[in-house]
N, C-alpha and C positions, 0 to 999 in steps of 0.2 A: 363583580359588584353587584349589591345588592338594593333592592328598594326599600324604602322606610316610609312611613306616611305622616304627615304634621299636621294632621287635623282631628285625628282619632284618640280614644283615651290611651290607647297603648302603643301607640306606632305614630310615624310621619309620612308624610305625602311626597317624597321625591327622590330619584338618586342622587345621592350626594358625594363626595370624595371620601375616602378609605379612611382618612383621618377622622371626618365627621360622622361616618358609619359606626366605627367604633366607639366614639363619645355617646353616641345615642343608644348604641344596641347595650354598651354596656351598663348604662343606667336602666334601662329596660329587662336584660336579663335579670338584675338584680329586683328588681319588682315582681317580676315573674316570680321568682323562687322564694320571697320574702314579702308576705301580705304587708308588713310593717314598713317596709324600705319606700322611699319617695322618688317618685319619678317626675321628669320634665314636665313642664307645663306645655298644652297645646292649642291650637286655635280652637278646638271643639271646646275646652274648658274655659275660656274666655267666652265663648258662644250660651254656656251652660249655667253663668253664673246668675245667681238669685237676686233680685231687688227687693229690700224690704221699705215699705212707704212709713211715711213719718206717724210716729203714734198720736192717737188721740186719747186724751187723758181723763180717767173717771172724776165725775165733781168732788168726789172727795180726796182725789190725789193720791188714790193708791192702786188702782187699775191704769192699764193703758191697752189699746186696742190698736193693732197694726194690718196691713196687708201684706203678704208675700207675693211676689211675681215671679213665676217660675218658666222657664221657658219649654218650649215642645220642639225638638229640632226637626222630628219629622214632618209637623203640622205647619213649621214654620210661623209660630205664634206664641204668645205667652198667654199663662192663664193667673188667676190670683185666688187666695184665701186669705179668710180673717182671722188672727189669732188674738189669744189674750195673755197677758202678762203682768204679775205683781211688781210694782217697782219697790218693793221690799225684798220679794224673793229672785228678781234677776231671771235671766234666762232659765235655769233649773225650774221656774215655775211655771213656763208657757204651757198654754192649752191651745189646739188648734179648733176651732169652733165651727168654720165649715168645711165641706169635703165634697167639692163639685169640679172633679177634671176637667179640663177643656174649657171652663167656664171663667168667668170674672166675678168675683166677690170682694169688694172694696170700698174706700170711702166711709169706713164705718163711724156714726156720731152717737155719742151719749145722750139719752136723755137727762133735761135738767136733774132730776133725783137720781139719776145713776141706778135704777132699776132695771132698765132695759137700754137696747141699743138698736140703731138701724143702717142697715148697710144696703147698697144697690147691687142688685146681680142680673144679669143675663140668662139664668139656669134655665128660665123658660120661653127663652125668646122664640119668636116664630120663625120657621124658616125661612121667609121672606126678608125678615129682617133680625139676623142673628146676633147682632151686638144691641139690639133694643135691652134697656134694662126698666126693671120695677123695683119697689121697695120693701124691704122685708125686716122685720122686727123679729128680734130674740134678746131671751133673757143672760146675764152672763155667766149665771150656775147651769146653763146648757139647755137641752130641749131643742125642739124642731124650729127653724125659723117659719115664720107666718108672713105669707104675703099679703102686705097692708095696701097697694096700689093695683088699678088695673087701666092705668093710662094708656089709651089706645096707640099713640105713637111712641110709647116710652115716656121715661122721666130723666130729666136733666139734672140741673142743680136742687139741691135742697137742705133746708136747715131748720134749727129749733129754734122758736120764739125764747128770748132769756128769761121770759116769766113762765116758761115750761108750760103754757098753754096750748102751744100749735107747732105742728111739725108742716113747713112750706115747703112747696115743690113747683119746679116748672116743668109744663107736659106740654106736648104738641110737636107737630111738624117743625125743623129748624125754623123756618120762615112763619113759623104762625104760633110759636111758643106763648103758654099764659101761665100766669101762677095760680096756682091751687092749694089748698089745706087740710089737714086732718086734726080734730080737736083731740088732743093727748088724753082727755079722759075717756074718750070713748075709740080711740085709734083702731082698736082691733077688730071692730064693729061697723063704726061710721062711713059713710061715704063720702069721698073727698068733694069738697065744695069748689067752685071756681071763683076767684078773688077778683081776678083782673078780666074784663073783656075791653082789652086796650084795640085801638084799629090797627096796629102795627105790632109786630112782636116784640116780645119783652126779650131784651139782649144780655143784662145781668140784672141782678139785684140784692138786697140785703135788709133784714130787721134792722131797726133803729135800737140803739141800747134799752130804751125804755118800751119796748115791746109795743110801741103804741102804731108805729107806720113801719110800712113797707117802702124802701126807696128803689127804685129802677130805671134803667136808661131805655131809651126806646128811637129807632129812627121816626122822623118824622112823616117819612111816606114809603110805601113799598110799591116797589114799579112789578106790578103783575104782567104789564105786556112783557118787560124782558124776561122774568120767569115764562111765560108763555112761549117764546120764542126759542128758549133752550130746550124746553122738553119737546117742542116740534123740530129738534136736531138743527135749528141754525145756530151753530155752537160756537162761531167767530169769537174771538176776544179783543175788545178793545183796550189798550194800553191805559193805565190810571183812568178807568171808566169812572165818571162821577157818579157818587152815591151820595144818599140823602144824607143828612146831619144827624147827630143822635142828640136826644135830650135827657134831662134829669124829670122825672115824676116822684109825688108821693102818693102811697096809698095810705089812707087812714083806716087801721083795720075796725075801729067803732062803729063807721057806718059805711065801710066799703065806697068810700068816695075818694077819687082821682083828682090829685091837682098838678100842674105842670108849676115846675119850680125854673128852667131856664129857656129861654128861646130867643137867643142871641143869633141871629144870622151870621156871625162868622167865625163860629167856631162849633165843633161836636165835643159833647161831654163822654169823657171816662174817668178810671181811677179813681172812684168814689170811696173817700173814707169819711168816717161820724165820730164825734168828739163823744166821749163816755158819758158825758150828761145828756146826750143827746140835743144840745142846741146848736151845733154847727157843723157845718158839712163840706169837705176840702174835696176837689176836684180838677181833672186837669182838663184843659180846654184846646183840641186840636185844632187848626185853620182848617175853613172850609177849601181852601186853594187843592185841588185833587192831586197835585204835584208834590204836596208838602205832606200827603195823607197817606203814602204807601207806608206798608206794615213795618219796613224797615227803617224809615227817616221820619216816621211820624213824630217819634217822641223827641226829637230835637226844636221841633217847630211847635210843640205844646207849652203851655203857659198855665199857671197854679191860679186858682181861685177861690174864694170863701165865701159860704152862703150862711145866712143866721136864719134859721129854722123859722123863728117865732114870726118874722117880718118878710121874709124873702129877699131881703137886700144882699146884693153881690156885690163884693170886694175884688177885684183885680189884685193879685199879689206880684205878679212877676209881668215882665213885657221883654224877653229875651229873645229875640231872634236868633235860632241855630244852637240855642244851649238848653238842653233836656234837664228838666227838674223831676225830683223823684215825686212820688205822691205826697201829701200833706200828712202829717204826723203831729196826735195831738198829745200832750201829758196827760196823766193818769188822773189829775184834777181840773182837767180841759182849760185850763188857764194858760196855756202855752201852745203855740205850735211851730213847728221845725219841718225843714226839707233839706235835700242835698242836691247842689247843683256845681258846676266847674269853678274854681277859685274866681273871684273876680267877674264871674260870668264870662270869661274867654275861654274859647272853645279847645276840648280836651285837656285840658290843666287838671289837677288833681282836685276831687271833689269837695268840697266843705259842707258843713252845716250851718245852715242860718236860721235863727230863731227870734221871737218877738212876741209879745203878749198876744192872745186870741184877740183881746178886745182892739188893737191898735198901738201903735208906736214904734220907733225904731228897730230895723233888723241888726242883729247881729251875728256876726260870721265868725265859726267856730273851728278850731282843728288845725291854724295855720303853723302852727310847730311841729307837725306829724307830715313826713314827706310820704304820703300814702293816701289813699280815698278814705273819706270819712263819711258814712251815712248813720242813717236811723233805724236800727233795727228793732231796739225795746226800750222801755224808759224803767227807772229807780222806780219806786213808789212815791216817793217825796220828789222826784220830778229832777233832781239834783244831777242826774248821772243819764246820758245816754249810751247804751251798750251796741255796738256793732261787730259782724265779722269782717275781716279783711284776709287778703293775701299779703305774704310777710316772706318775702324772699322764697323759699322754696318749701312754703307750708302755707296753711291757712291757719287765724288766730282769732281769739276774742280781744276785744279793745274796750275800753270804757271813755267817755268824753263827758267831762266836765261841763256843766251847762253856764257854771260861774265863772269859771275861769279860760274855759276851752282848751285846756290841757287833756293830751289823749295819753292814756295807759293801759301797757298790755296786759291781758289778764291771764291767759293760757301762754305756754312755751311749749307745743308738743311738735314732735318729728314727724309730722304729717299733717292731714287735713282735718281740721276739727271746728264745727259749725255749731255754735251753741244757739237753742231756740227755748224763748220762755212761752208757758203756756198762758192766754191770756185770762182764764179766770182761777186757777188753782196756782200760779206763779210759777210750776215747775218747771224745771231746766232739764231739756232735753239736748244731748249731745250726738250729732252725727258725725261719726269718724271714720277714716280710713288712713292707712299707713302702708308702707313698703311690703308687709308681710299681711294684709288683710284686707279684705274690700270692706264696702261700707257695713256699718252695724250701727245700731243706738243703743246709746247708756243715758242713766238718770245721775244728776249730781245733786247734791242734797243742799247747796246755798250756792249762792254767789261769792261768798267766800271761801268754799272750799272747790269753785269749778276748775282752779288753777291747778289743782293736786289731782292727776289724771288715777291715781293708786285709789281714791276715793269713789270715784265713779261705779255705779252698778250697772253691768251689761245686761239689756234687755233683750236684743237680737243675736243671733247666731244663723246668718243667712245661708253661709258658706262652710260649712265644717270640715267640706271634703279637700279643702286648700291646705289642711294640715299634712295632707299626704302627699303634697308636690313640694318637689325642689326647688327652691326661689334663687335666682340671682342675687347678692349682696348689692343693695341699692343704698346708694348717699349724694348728699348735694356735694359739688366740686366747685372749686373756684379757679380761676387762671386770670394770668394778665394780658389783655388785649393791647391792640396796636399803637393804643394812644394813653396806653397807661394803666387805664381803668379795670379794675377787678371784675370779673364777668362770672355768674356763676349758672350751673346747670344739674341735673340730675343724672348721676353715671348709675348704669346698671350693669355690675359683672357677670361675666358667666357661671353658670353654675359648676360649684367644686372649681371656683378661679384658685390658681397657683400663682404666687406672686413670682417675679421675672420671668414669666411666661408672655408672651405676646400672643394677640387675639385678633382676630378679624373684629373690626370695628362698623358699626352702622350709625349714621348720625340720623336721628329723628328730630325734625323741626316741625315745632307747635304753630298751630296757627294764630289769626289773628288781625295782623302781628300784636295787637294788645291782648295778650293771653300770657299763661306762664304754665311750665310742666312743674309739678311739684310732688313730694314724698307720698304719694297716693299709691294704691295697690296698683300694678302694672301699666307703669306709667307710659307714655308714648303711644306707638301705635303697634300694642302686643309686645313691649319689650321683654318681656319675660319667657316669652316663647323663643325669642332669639337667644336669650342667655341661655334657655336650655339646650339649645342647639350649639352651642360654642362661641356665641358671638359676645361682645362688648357693645353696649347702646349709649350713645351719647346725648340726651334731651338739652340743646342750649338755651339758656333765655338772654337770648341776643338783644341788642338795643332795640328797642322798640316794645318788648316785652313789658308788663305791668308788675306789680311788687316788688320793685327796686326803686321807686322814688319817681318825681315827675320828669327829671332831666332823662334818665334811662328811656322812659317811655315816649318823649317827645322830641329825642334828641335825631331821630330819623326824618323829621317834617323837612320837607324840600331836600333831602338827600337820602333818601329811601334804602337803598341796598348799601352802600360803602362800608359804613360802620358794623352794621348788623353782620355782611358776611364776614368781615375780619373778625367778628366776635365768635362765630362759628370757626373759622379755620384755625384760629389760635388755640382753641378749646381743642379743635384736633390734634395740633401741633403739640398742646401740654401733655395731651395723652402720649403720645409717640415716643416724647423726650422721658416721660416717666416708667417707659419700657412695657408699660399696658398694652398699647394698640400698634398691631401691623400696620404701619403707613403704605404698603404694599397690597393690602387687603380691606378696602374700606368701600362703602356703598351710603348714599343719601337719600333720605326720602321725607317725603309731608303732603300735606293737605291745605288746600285755600292757601294762607299766607306761607304755610311750611311748603307749599307746591311751588310759592311767587319765587321761593327762597333756592329750592331744589333748581329751578330753570336757569336762575342766576349762578349756581353754582357749576352748572352744564356749561354755559358760554363763557365761564370764566377760569376756569379750572380742570385739566386733565388728570388729577390726582386720585379721582374715585375711579371704581371698576366700573359702577353701574348706580343707576338712579332710577326712585321710582316716582313721579311727579304727579300728586292728587290734584284736581280742581285748581291749576295754577294759571296764572295769567302771564302771556308772553308779549302782548303788544299792548299798552296801557291807553294810546289812543283811541284805539276800537274799543276796550275795556270799559272806558268810563262812559259811554252810550250804551254798551250790552248790558252792564251790572245793575240792578236793584238799588245799588248806593250810589251816590256821588259825593257827598261832602266831604267824607273822610278821605276820598282821592284827592280831592283838591289840597287838605291838609298836607299830606304824604308828598305831593309832586307841587309844589310850588304856591299853593294856596289859591289857585283859580282854575277856572275850567279849562281845558286846552285848547279852545279856540281861539285863543288870541296869542298864544306860544306854544306850538306843537314840538318844539325841539324839547321842552324841560318832560313831559311825557317820554319822548320818544328816547332819549338820552337813559332813561331808568327802563326800558324795555329789552327784557333778554333778545328780543327778535332781531335788534340791532347788533348784536354780536354773535348770530347764530353761526356765522362759518367757522367761529372756533369751536365749536362743539364738537368731542369725539366721542364722549361716554355714552356706551349703550341703555337707554333709556325706555322704561316703560312709563306710558300714560295713561291715567283712569279720570274718567268723569262721569256725571250723570247727565242723561240726555237732556233733561229739561233744566238743568239747575240755573234759577236765578243770580245768583251771586257771582258764579264765575263760569259764565256761560260756556257752551259747548264749544264755540268758533274758536275760542281760545285754544282748546287742545287740537283741534283741526290744524290752525296755523303751525304750531309746534309739530305736529306728527308729518305735515307734508314736508315742513322744513327739513327735517331730519332725514327721510327718505330720500329728498331730491341730494342730500349731501350726503348719502350713504350711511349715515350712521344707524348703527343696529336699532331698532325700534318697535314696540309693540303697542297697539293703542286699544283699551277696553273701554265701551260705553255701557253706561249700567241704566235699565229703566227707571224713569220718576220724573219727579219735578222739584224736586229739593238738594239742598248744598251738599246733603251728605247722603250715603247708600243707607237705606233703610230696611231693606230685606235681608234676612239672616242669611240664605244663601248666597245672595251676592256679596254680602259683607263677607263672609267665606272664600269665595272666589277672588275677592279683591286680595286679602291675608295672604291665601296660600301662593297665587301667581307672583305677586310681587317678593314675596319669601323666596321661592323658587328662582327669580330672576337675579336676585343676588347670589343663590347658590350657583347659578349658571356661569355667571360672569367672576365670580370672587373666589369660588371652589370648583369651576370647572366641571359641574355635571353637564350632562347631555341636554334634557328637555326642562322647559318653565312649566308646563302645564300638562295634564293629564285627565281628560274629563272621566274616562274611567273611574280613576280613583276617587274623583271627586263625586261621582255618582254613588260609588260604593260606600260612602258615608251616611246615605240614609238609609240603605239597608245596616250598617253595623249599628246604628244609632235604634232600631228596632230590636235587633238583638241583644243589645247593650239593657235596654230598658228593665229587663228582668233583673239585672244586676245591681240596678242604679238605685243610689239612695231614694228612700220613700219622701213622697211630698208632705214630710213632716217638721218641725223644727229642728228636731234633734240630730237628722242626717240617717245613718244606716240601720239598719234593724238590730244590730250587734249593737250601735250606739243606746239602742231604746232599753 
């Protein structure tokens, strides 16, 4: 029996059965003898995907600047460069503008006359602060970039004024940031002048559309003692620590005079928007309550306010406890305001758009006839239509909302994920698109009337041309009838070289949320195409609780969390077995977050699976309620109230209650400091399985986030759980070999000489 590696470009990491070895080696033998043959996808391929940034459109609407993020496996980081592309010429006209390997250059912005652009770069960052950025100027016809700032602690946010006279930027240490500016007329020679000398740091800011003011938010106080105690290593953390309120200020550029616009003691200001005529300002006010201002829950307690710039008069627009509204949006003529919020301001219902004249009047709710979320992305020039992007079944599409009738109309109909953006100044339409065969790229559409015709789009980026050389499993949306008779949908990835009538081992990959959905994007689920390349079929079910399938589908698990979703998943499995595709004796299940919750429920309610991988999954909802950084949604899912008056409702849906039913070998993953599904949940599961004699392994990853952020640990997780399935489904010997993982670093270094160049086109032969 031979060893193959599943994470390098031309090989796979683990000993597998003779059948699997024959499948993989057969494909790879063809690849080695013919440079044109396709090979299966690997986990390293996933790590090496490049990410294009959203294009910045030139003032004449003819050119776009974008950044391309390129991973460096050896250094375990990513670097970015700036590219220029013609909107008429498309991807073939692309030029790479910066060439700084191992550095980050991006966030390019055009000057208002289009004669040059400015970008941020850490190319000359000091060793003591390797990520510190300065601003550089470059002309679109090429030439060397010229550094135009010398900010001591680096540059943060930056923007051009709309009148084209100023380039402003924030600079200073994070707790001391102020706003500086360069005059455009002397931008290459002038020294930046400090515009604000505020007593506390500037949090966020923006130019007014008429270029007369800069609006900014800043905390009312700065706790220097608290800062000092941390510097002196008194690093104890206070849960929900009290923080100062943040309020809105205006800087009049004519006289560099600051004026305070809000001072209410009951809320902090955020999410500021300004009307095009500069007469109105909208903002969200988050309550002072330290327990309602957590990062995860502040949005549901905030309300909307409208400020008249000329008078300073503030109107409270909403007063909806536990209902989060979007930011305020103004129509192009500044006569109307709109925002999205839950239907009838009831928690977790479909979102609707509320609209009224900016000067006052009755609110009108729009979108009632559409069984999905309605929001505000951009307006038509006449204000009669609001366009928004929304998930629709296993896809994402552009929709139009009539501000007169409230009717919703679908504009695009792609078998993929399409997000349409409109440039504020030129009104050019940019489409962010991915489907089952290609990772994300950007396209330009000529007009709203043609955006629904994909053949008319012009491709602007080709970030991952290497994918054309990889064999992919056919991916499609599939439907089946659940236990209650309702049709449920999911994404099915068939094995590479699938043969009708042949049964394949099945991996069920369960998405998180649960208010999320798997869609027809590239490599859906958790590396499904790697599994497909190794001979597995993968099902990604959009079980009850998922979005994209209407309000009832999303809300039906409220108060009855697992029962129907579990049935949806298992009936999906049964439908694939009945179709002859899946081998019911060779199945595994996996998921992260809510996907981990469902994996734990499956573990304690059936022994039909041979192996399970549970990531950041909860087992005890009573303890989970207090451990997690969110509570309100737990209340919705488990009876509408906190557990303290009725523990039974939370215990009855806890997998731990049924743990004696567990028989399936289970691998457990969690981030050490995960705030959302804390480590103790995984500890409880692991100990229970150990004491019950169920085969289990437990991997704890460093960090304090809800997901694994470090590339090497992402690789460990992917490879370990793949091999866990190989062990228990296909009978391999070991599930982890550190020598093989360590070898990936060496292999990557050797492969760098063969790798595609850091240019848009791909390999040197492609150039």
